[in-house]
N, C-alpha and C positions, 0 to 999 in steps of 0.2 A: 180254548184260547180266547182271550178278550179281544174286542175290535182293535184297540190300540196296539196289542201285541201282534195281531194279524198284519197291521200296517207296517209295524217295525220289521216283522219277518220278511214281508214283501220287499221293503226297501233294501234290507241287507242282501236278500237273494238277488235283486236286480243289480246291486253294486258288484256282487261277486261275479255275476255273469258278464257284466261290462268289463270288469278287470281282466277276466279270462279272454274275452274276445279281443281286447286291446293288446294282448301280448302273444308272442310266439312261444312262450314258456308257461309252465304251470308248476305248482308246488304239490309234491306227492308225499304221502306218509305211509309207513307200514308199522304194524305193532307186533312184536314177538311176545306172545302171551304165555305165561306160566299157568297152565290150565288147572283149575280146581276140579279134581276127578271125582266121579261117583264111587261109592263103595262097591267092591266086587260082589255080585249077587247073581244067582241063577234064576231069580224070580223078578218079574217086572215090578218097579216101584209105582206108587200112585202118580197120576198126572200132577198133583200138587207138589209132591216131593221132587218130581222131575223139573218142574218149573222153578222150584226153590233153588236147586243147584244151578240151573241155567241163568237165573237172575244174579247169582253170586258172580258168575263169570262175566255177565253183561255189565255188572257194576264196574268191574275193572276196565272192560273195553270202553265203557262210556267215559270214564275219566281220561283214557288215552285219546278218544275221539274229540273231547272238548279241548284238550291241550293241543292237539294237532290243528284244530280249527283256529284256536287263538294265535297259533304261529303261521296262519295264512294258508294252510293246506286246502287244496280243492278236493282231494280224494284220499281215503285211507283204506288200506287192505288189512284185514285181520286173518288169523290162521285157520287152516283146516282143523276140525275138531275143537275149535277154540271156545265153543259155547257149552259143550257137554263131555268132551273127552272121547275115549275110545274103548273103554272096558265093557263091551257089550256083546250079546248074542243077538240073533234076529228078533227074539221075543223081548229081551230086556231093553232094547233101544226104542221100542214102539212108543212108550209114553213121552218120549222126547221129540217125536216127529210132528210136523204140521203139514197140512195140505197147502202147497204153494201154487197159486194159480199162474197161468201164462201171463207174462207182463202185458200182453195185448189188451187185457181187461181194463187197463188205465186206473190203477188202484193206489190210493194213499192210505195205508192201514192206520196211520197216526190220526187221520181225520175221520175215517169210516172203518173202525175195527171190526164191526159186526156184519159187514157186507157178505163175507163168506163164513166158513166154519171158524170156530174160535182159533185165533192165531196170536197169542200174546207175545211170542218171540218176534214175529214179523212186525207187530204193532210197535214194540219197543225199539227195534232197529230203525224202523221208519221215523219214529220220533227223534232218535239220535241224529239222523241225517237232517231232518227238517229243522230241529231246534238249533243245530250248529251250522246250517247251510253248507253241507259238505256231502260228497258222494261217500257212502258207506258200503264196503264189501265184506260179507260175512259168509260163513259156512254153517249150514244147518241141515236137517234131514227132512226130506219130502216123502209123503205117503200118498199113494194113488190106489183107489179100490179097483178091482177087476173081478171078472166072473168066469164061469166055466166055458162061455163061448170063446174065450181067449185061450188057445191051447198052451200058452206060456204062463198063464196066471198061476202064481204060487198057491200052494194048498191052503194058506191062511187067507186067501182072497185079497191080497194087496201087493203092490210093488213098493219097495222102499229104496230111496235113492240118496246117495251122498250128493249134496246140492249146495251150490254157491248162489247167493242172491246179491243184487246191487240195488240200492235205493239212492235216488238223486237228491239234490239239495232241497227239493220240496217234500221229500219223503216218499216219492212215488217209486213203486217197484218197476225197474227198467230192464232188469236182466235176471234170468234164472237158468242155471247150467247144471245138468245132471252129469256127474263124473262118469266118464266112459271107460277108462282103464283103471279098474279097481286093483289095489294091492292085495296080495294073497291072503292077508289076515282080515280083509273086509267082508266077512261072510254075512254080516248083518244087513248088507245092501244087495240090491239087484243091479245087474248090468242093464243099461238102457238098450232098447232094441236097435238103435242106430246112433251113431256119433252126432252130437249137436255142436255146430260151430256157432257160438253165441257172440254177437257183437252188439255194441251200442255206440251212438254218437254223443260227443260232448262238445262244449265250446273249445276244448283244447285237444281235439283229435279223436280218432276212431279207436275204440277199446275192444279187446277180446278177453275171454276168461277161460282158464283151465285149472285143473286141480292136481297137484303133487305128481303122481306116477304118470299122468298124461304127458308130461314133458318129454318122456323117452320115446314117444310114438308119433307117427305121422298124423293120425287123426285123434283129436282135432288140432293139435298144437301147430304143426307145420301148415295145415290148411288155413288156419287163421292168418298166418303171416304171408305165405306164398300166394294164396288164391284170394283171400278176402282183404289183404293188405292193411291190417290194423297197424296203428302207430305204437300202441302200448298193450302189453299183455299183463293181466292181473293174475296172481298166483298164490292163493291160499294153499298152504302145505303143512304136512307133519313129516318132515324130512329127517330120516335117520342117517347121519353122516357115515359114509364109507370111504375112508382114506385109502389110497392116495388121491383118486381123482373123481370120486362121486361125493365130495364134500359140498355142502349146500352152497356156500358163498362162491366157491370156485366154479362149480358146474353152472350155477345160475348166471353168474357173470359171463361165462364163456358162451352160454346159450344166447344171451342178449347180443353179444358181439357177433356170433355166427349168424344169427337171424336178422340182425340189423334193426332191432326194436328196443323200446323201453321195456323194462321188466320189473314189476313190483312184487317181490317175494316176501310173504309174511309167514314165518315158521312158528310152530309150536315150540315152547321151551320146556324140555324135560330131559335132563342130562342122563338119567338112568337108561334111557333108550337112545342116547347120543343125538337128541333133538335140539339143535340150535343152529342159527345161521340164517339171518334175514338180510335183505338189502334192497336198495333202489339202484337199478343198473341202466346204463345207456349203452349204445353200441360201442362207444369209445372206452367203456370201462365202468367201474363202480362209482356212483356218486356218493354213496355212503353204505356201510354194511356193518353187521354185528355178529360176532361169534364168541360165545362164552360158555365154557364147560365147568366153570368154577362156582357159579352161584345159581340160584333158582329164580332170579328176578326177571320180570318182563322188561321190555325195552322199546322205546319209541324212536323211530328214525324219520327224518324229514329232509327232503332235498328238492332242488329245482331241476326240471327236465325240459328238453325241447318238445314242443307239442307234436312236431312232425320230424322225427329223428332221421328219416330217410333223406331229408334235405340237409342234414348236418355234415360239415366237412369231416367229422370223425367217423362217419359211416364207412364200413368196409367196401372197397370197390369190388367188382366182379373178380373172383379168384379162381384160378385153375389149381386145385389143391395138389395135383400130382405132377405139375409141370417141372419143377426143379428136381424133384426126387427121381423122375424118370431119366434125367440127364446124367445121373450118377451111375457109373459102371458097377454092376452087381459083382461083388467079390466072391471068392470061393468060401466054402463053409469054414467058419472059425472054430478051432478046436476048443476054445474057451467058452463057447455058448453053453447055456444050461437052461432048464425049464423051471418055472415057479408059478404059483397061483396068485392071482389078484381077484378077489371077490368071486372065487370058484372058477375063474377062467384061466386056462393054461397058457401062459405067456412064454415066449422065447426071449432070453436075456443075454446080454454080453456086458462085461465089466469095463468101466472106464479106468484103465490101468495107468495111463500116462497123464502128465500135467495138462497136456493139450493134444488135440488130434481130431480125426475124422473117422466116424464109425458108421457101418451099415449093417443092419440085421434084418432078416426076412422071416416071414411065416406065411405060407400059401402065397397069395398074390400081393401081399403088403410088405414092402421093404421100407424101413425107416432109416433116415440118415441124420446123423448128429455131427455138427462141428462145435467144438467147445475149447475154452481155455480157462483153467482153474486159477484162482488167485493164490491158492496154496492148498495142499492136500492135508486134511485132518487124518491122522493115522487110524483113528477109531471109527471112520465113516466109509461106507462102501456105496458107490453110485453105479447104476446100471442103465443101459438103454434097453428098452423092452418093446415087443410087438405082439399084438393079438389080432387075428383075422378069423372070425368065426361067430357062431350063434351062441349067445348067452341064454342059459335055460334054467335059471334058479327060481327067482320070484316072478319071472315072466320070460317070454321068448323075444329076443331082439338081436339083430345082427350088428356086430361091432367091428370096426377097424380102428385100432388104437396104436399110436406111437407115443412112448413115454420115456422121459429121463426121470429117474426117481432115486431117492435116498432109501437104502435098505434099513431095516430096524437095527441091525447090528452088522458086524463085518462077516457074519456067516451068510453065504449065498442063499440058504434055505429060508432066510427071513425077508428076502426081497419081495415086496408086494404087501407085506403086513403093515398095519396102520402106523404112521409116524407123523408127529406134529412138529418136532424140533430138529434143527440141523445147525451145523457150524460152518460148513464149507461154502465159500463164496466163489462165484465165477466172474471172470472178466468179460466173457462173451459167450453167447449161445445161439445156435441156429438149428431148428428141428423141422424136418419135412418128411413126407411119406408118399408112396405111390397109391393114393386112395382111389377106390372105385366109385366113391360117392362125393357129391358136393356139399353134403351136410356134415361139416367138420367144425368142431367147437374148440377153440384155442384156450388152454388153461395154463396159468402160472400160479404156483402156491409157494409162498415164502415160509420160513420158519415161524412157528407160532400161529399158523393158519392165518396168514396175512396175504392179501392180494397185492398185485404190482401194477396198479393203474398208471398208464403213461410210460412205463419202462420197457414194454415190449410192443411189437407191431407185427402185422401179417402182411407180407409182400404179395404182389399179384401172382407170383409163381408158386405160392403155397408154402413159403418158408415163414415159420414163427421165429422172429429174431429179437435179440435184445437191442434196444435203441441206444442205450447207454450201458455202462457197467452196472449190473444188477446191484442194488444197494443192500440186500439182505441175503443170508444163506438160503439156498434153494431146497425145498422138499420135493417138488415135482414140476416139470414142464411137460405138458401133454397136448397132443392133438387127438381129440376124441371124436371118431367118425361113427355116424349112424347110417347104415345102408338099409333104409326102410323097405326097399323093394325085395330084399332077400330074407325078410322075417319069415 
C-alpha cells in the first residue's frame, strides 16, 4: 500500500470509529451466500485447487462486503461453510484448512502475511476488512498439530476445527472461535476439549460469537449472554429449516427476543437442503430478514441496531414463564386428544374445533393453555394445540418443553406436525402460555409464506404470548419453545 493510501485508510478508519463512538446505534450487515461447492471426491485435491475454489467464493463475499461498507455497515457476518462448502471427509477437507493463531498475537495478515504459516485465506479476509474499514466475520477451518503425548491426538497427528474468525477494520484478527457443538454430519472436524466463550469489544458494544448448532445448547450460547453479558451475538450458520418451529428466521428471531440481545444470523443458501433464512434481529423483533426457497441467489441484508439493546425499551422485562398457566385449572383428559410427531418428538395434540375458546393440553409436567378467536374457519384447514415435554434424541440430545398452536398439513390428524408454509385462516386474537420448568423460553410466531410478525405480538410478565392487535396474516404456528438445559 502506498503512503498516500495509508494516510487515506487511516483517515477513513478514524472517521468510522468516531462515528460509531458518537452514536448509540450501529449498522449491521449479513450476507446469505449461495456457496460454490467442490466436486464430490474421496481423495484430497491439491492446495492450489482448494485455494482456487475458496477464491471463487471469496470473490462473491468480497463484492457483498464492499457493498455493505458503501452502505455504511460497521460489521458484516458471512455464513458457516461459506468459503468451501461441506462435501468433505476428514481427509478431503485438509487442503482447505489453515493454522489460525490465537488473536493475542496481534496480527494483521494483510500487512504481514508471512509472519506465520502460509495463510492466503486469512490474508484475503484481513484485506477485505482493512480495505473497506469494516469488521468481517467468516467461517473457515483451523488445523492444529498434536503428538502422541496427547492421549486425545487423532491418528493423523492433527486437530481440525470448524472455526469462525473476526477481523477488525484495520484487518487485525480479533476473535477466533472453535465450534463446540458439532452437527452429526461434521465428521471432518474434532470437538474442542472445552467450550470457548469468545467475546471482543467494539466501539458499538460487546460482541460474542457462536456457530449454527451451538444455539440449542447452554455452552457457549447462553454463557455469552447470561454470564458474559454481550450486547450482540454473531452467528454464521448452515441452517436446514425444519418447519413448523425450527425454521431459521422464526427460531433466530425468537432466540434474540428470549435472550435480550442483537443477533446477526448469516445462513448458507442451498435450497436442496432447505438452507435459507438470514436476518438481523433485535430483542423487539426482526429489523430485516430473508427467506427464499425459489431461487439460488445470495442476498445482502443491512439494518441499524442499538449498540446496547438491554437498555432499549423493547427489551423483555423479567418474565415468570409459568405464572399465568399455573393459575389455569387443569381439566380432565380430553377424549379428542391424539399423538403425532414433530421432528421425531411425540407430541400430544388437541383440535381447535370451535370458532373461539380456551384449551388446555398436558404432557408430563407441561400444560399448555390457549385462548383464541378465529376470524373464520377454512373448511380445508385443521389447527391443533400441541405439547411436548421430554428429551430430543435425534441429531443431538437436548431437553425440550414446547407449547405450540399449529396448522396441520391437511385435515387429516396424522399430518399435524409435518412441514407447512402456507395457510388461509386468520385469527382475531391469540394467547398462549405454559407451565414451564425453565426460564429459557423462546416466543415464536410464523405467518403464512414463512413471514414473521414483528410488532404484532408481545410477551407479558406472567408468561403469556399474546396478539397486541388482530393478526394481519394467516397463522402457520405460534410457539413457546422451551429449552431446559439442566435436564439434558
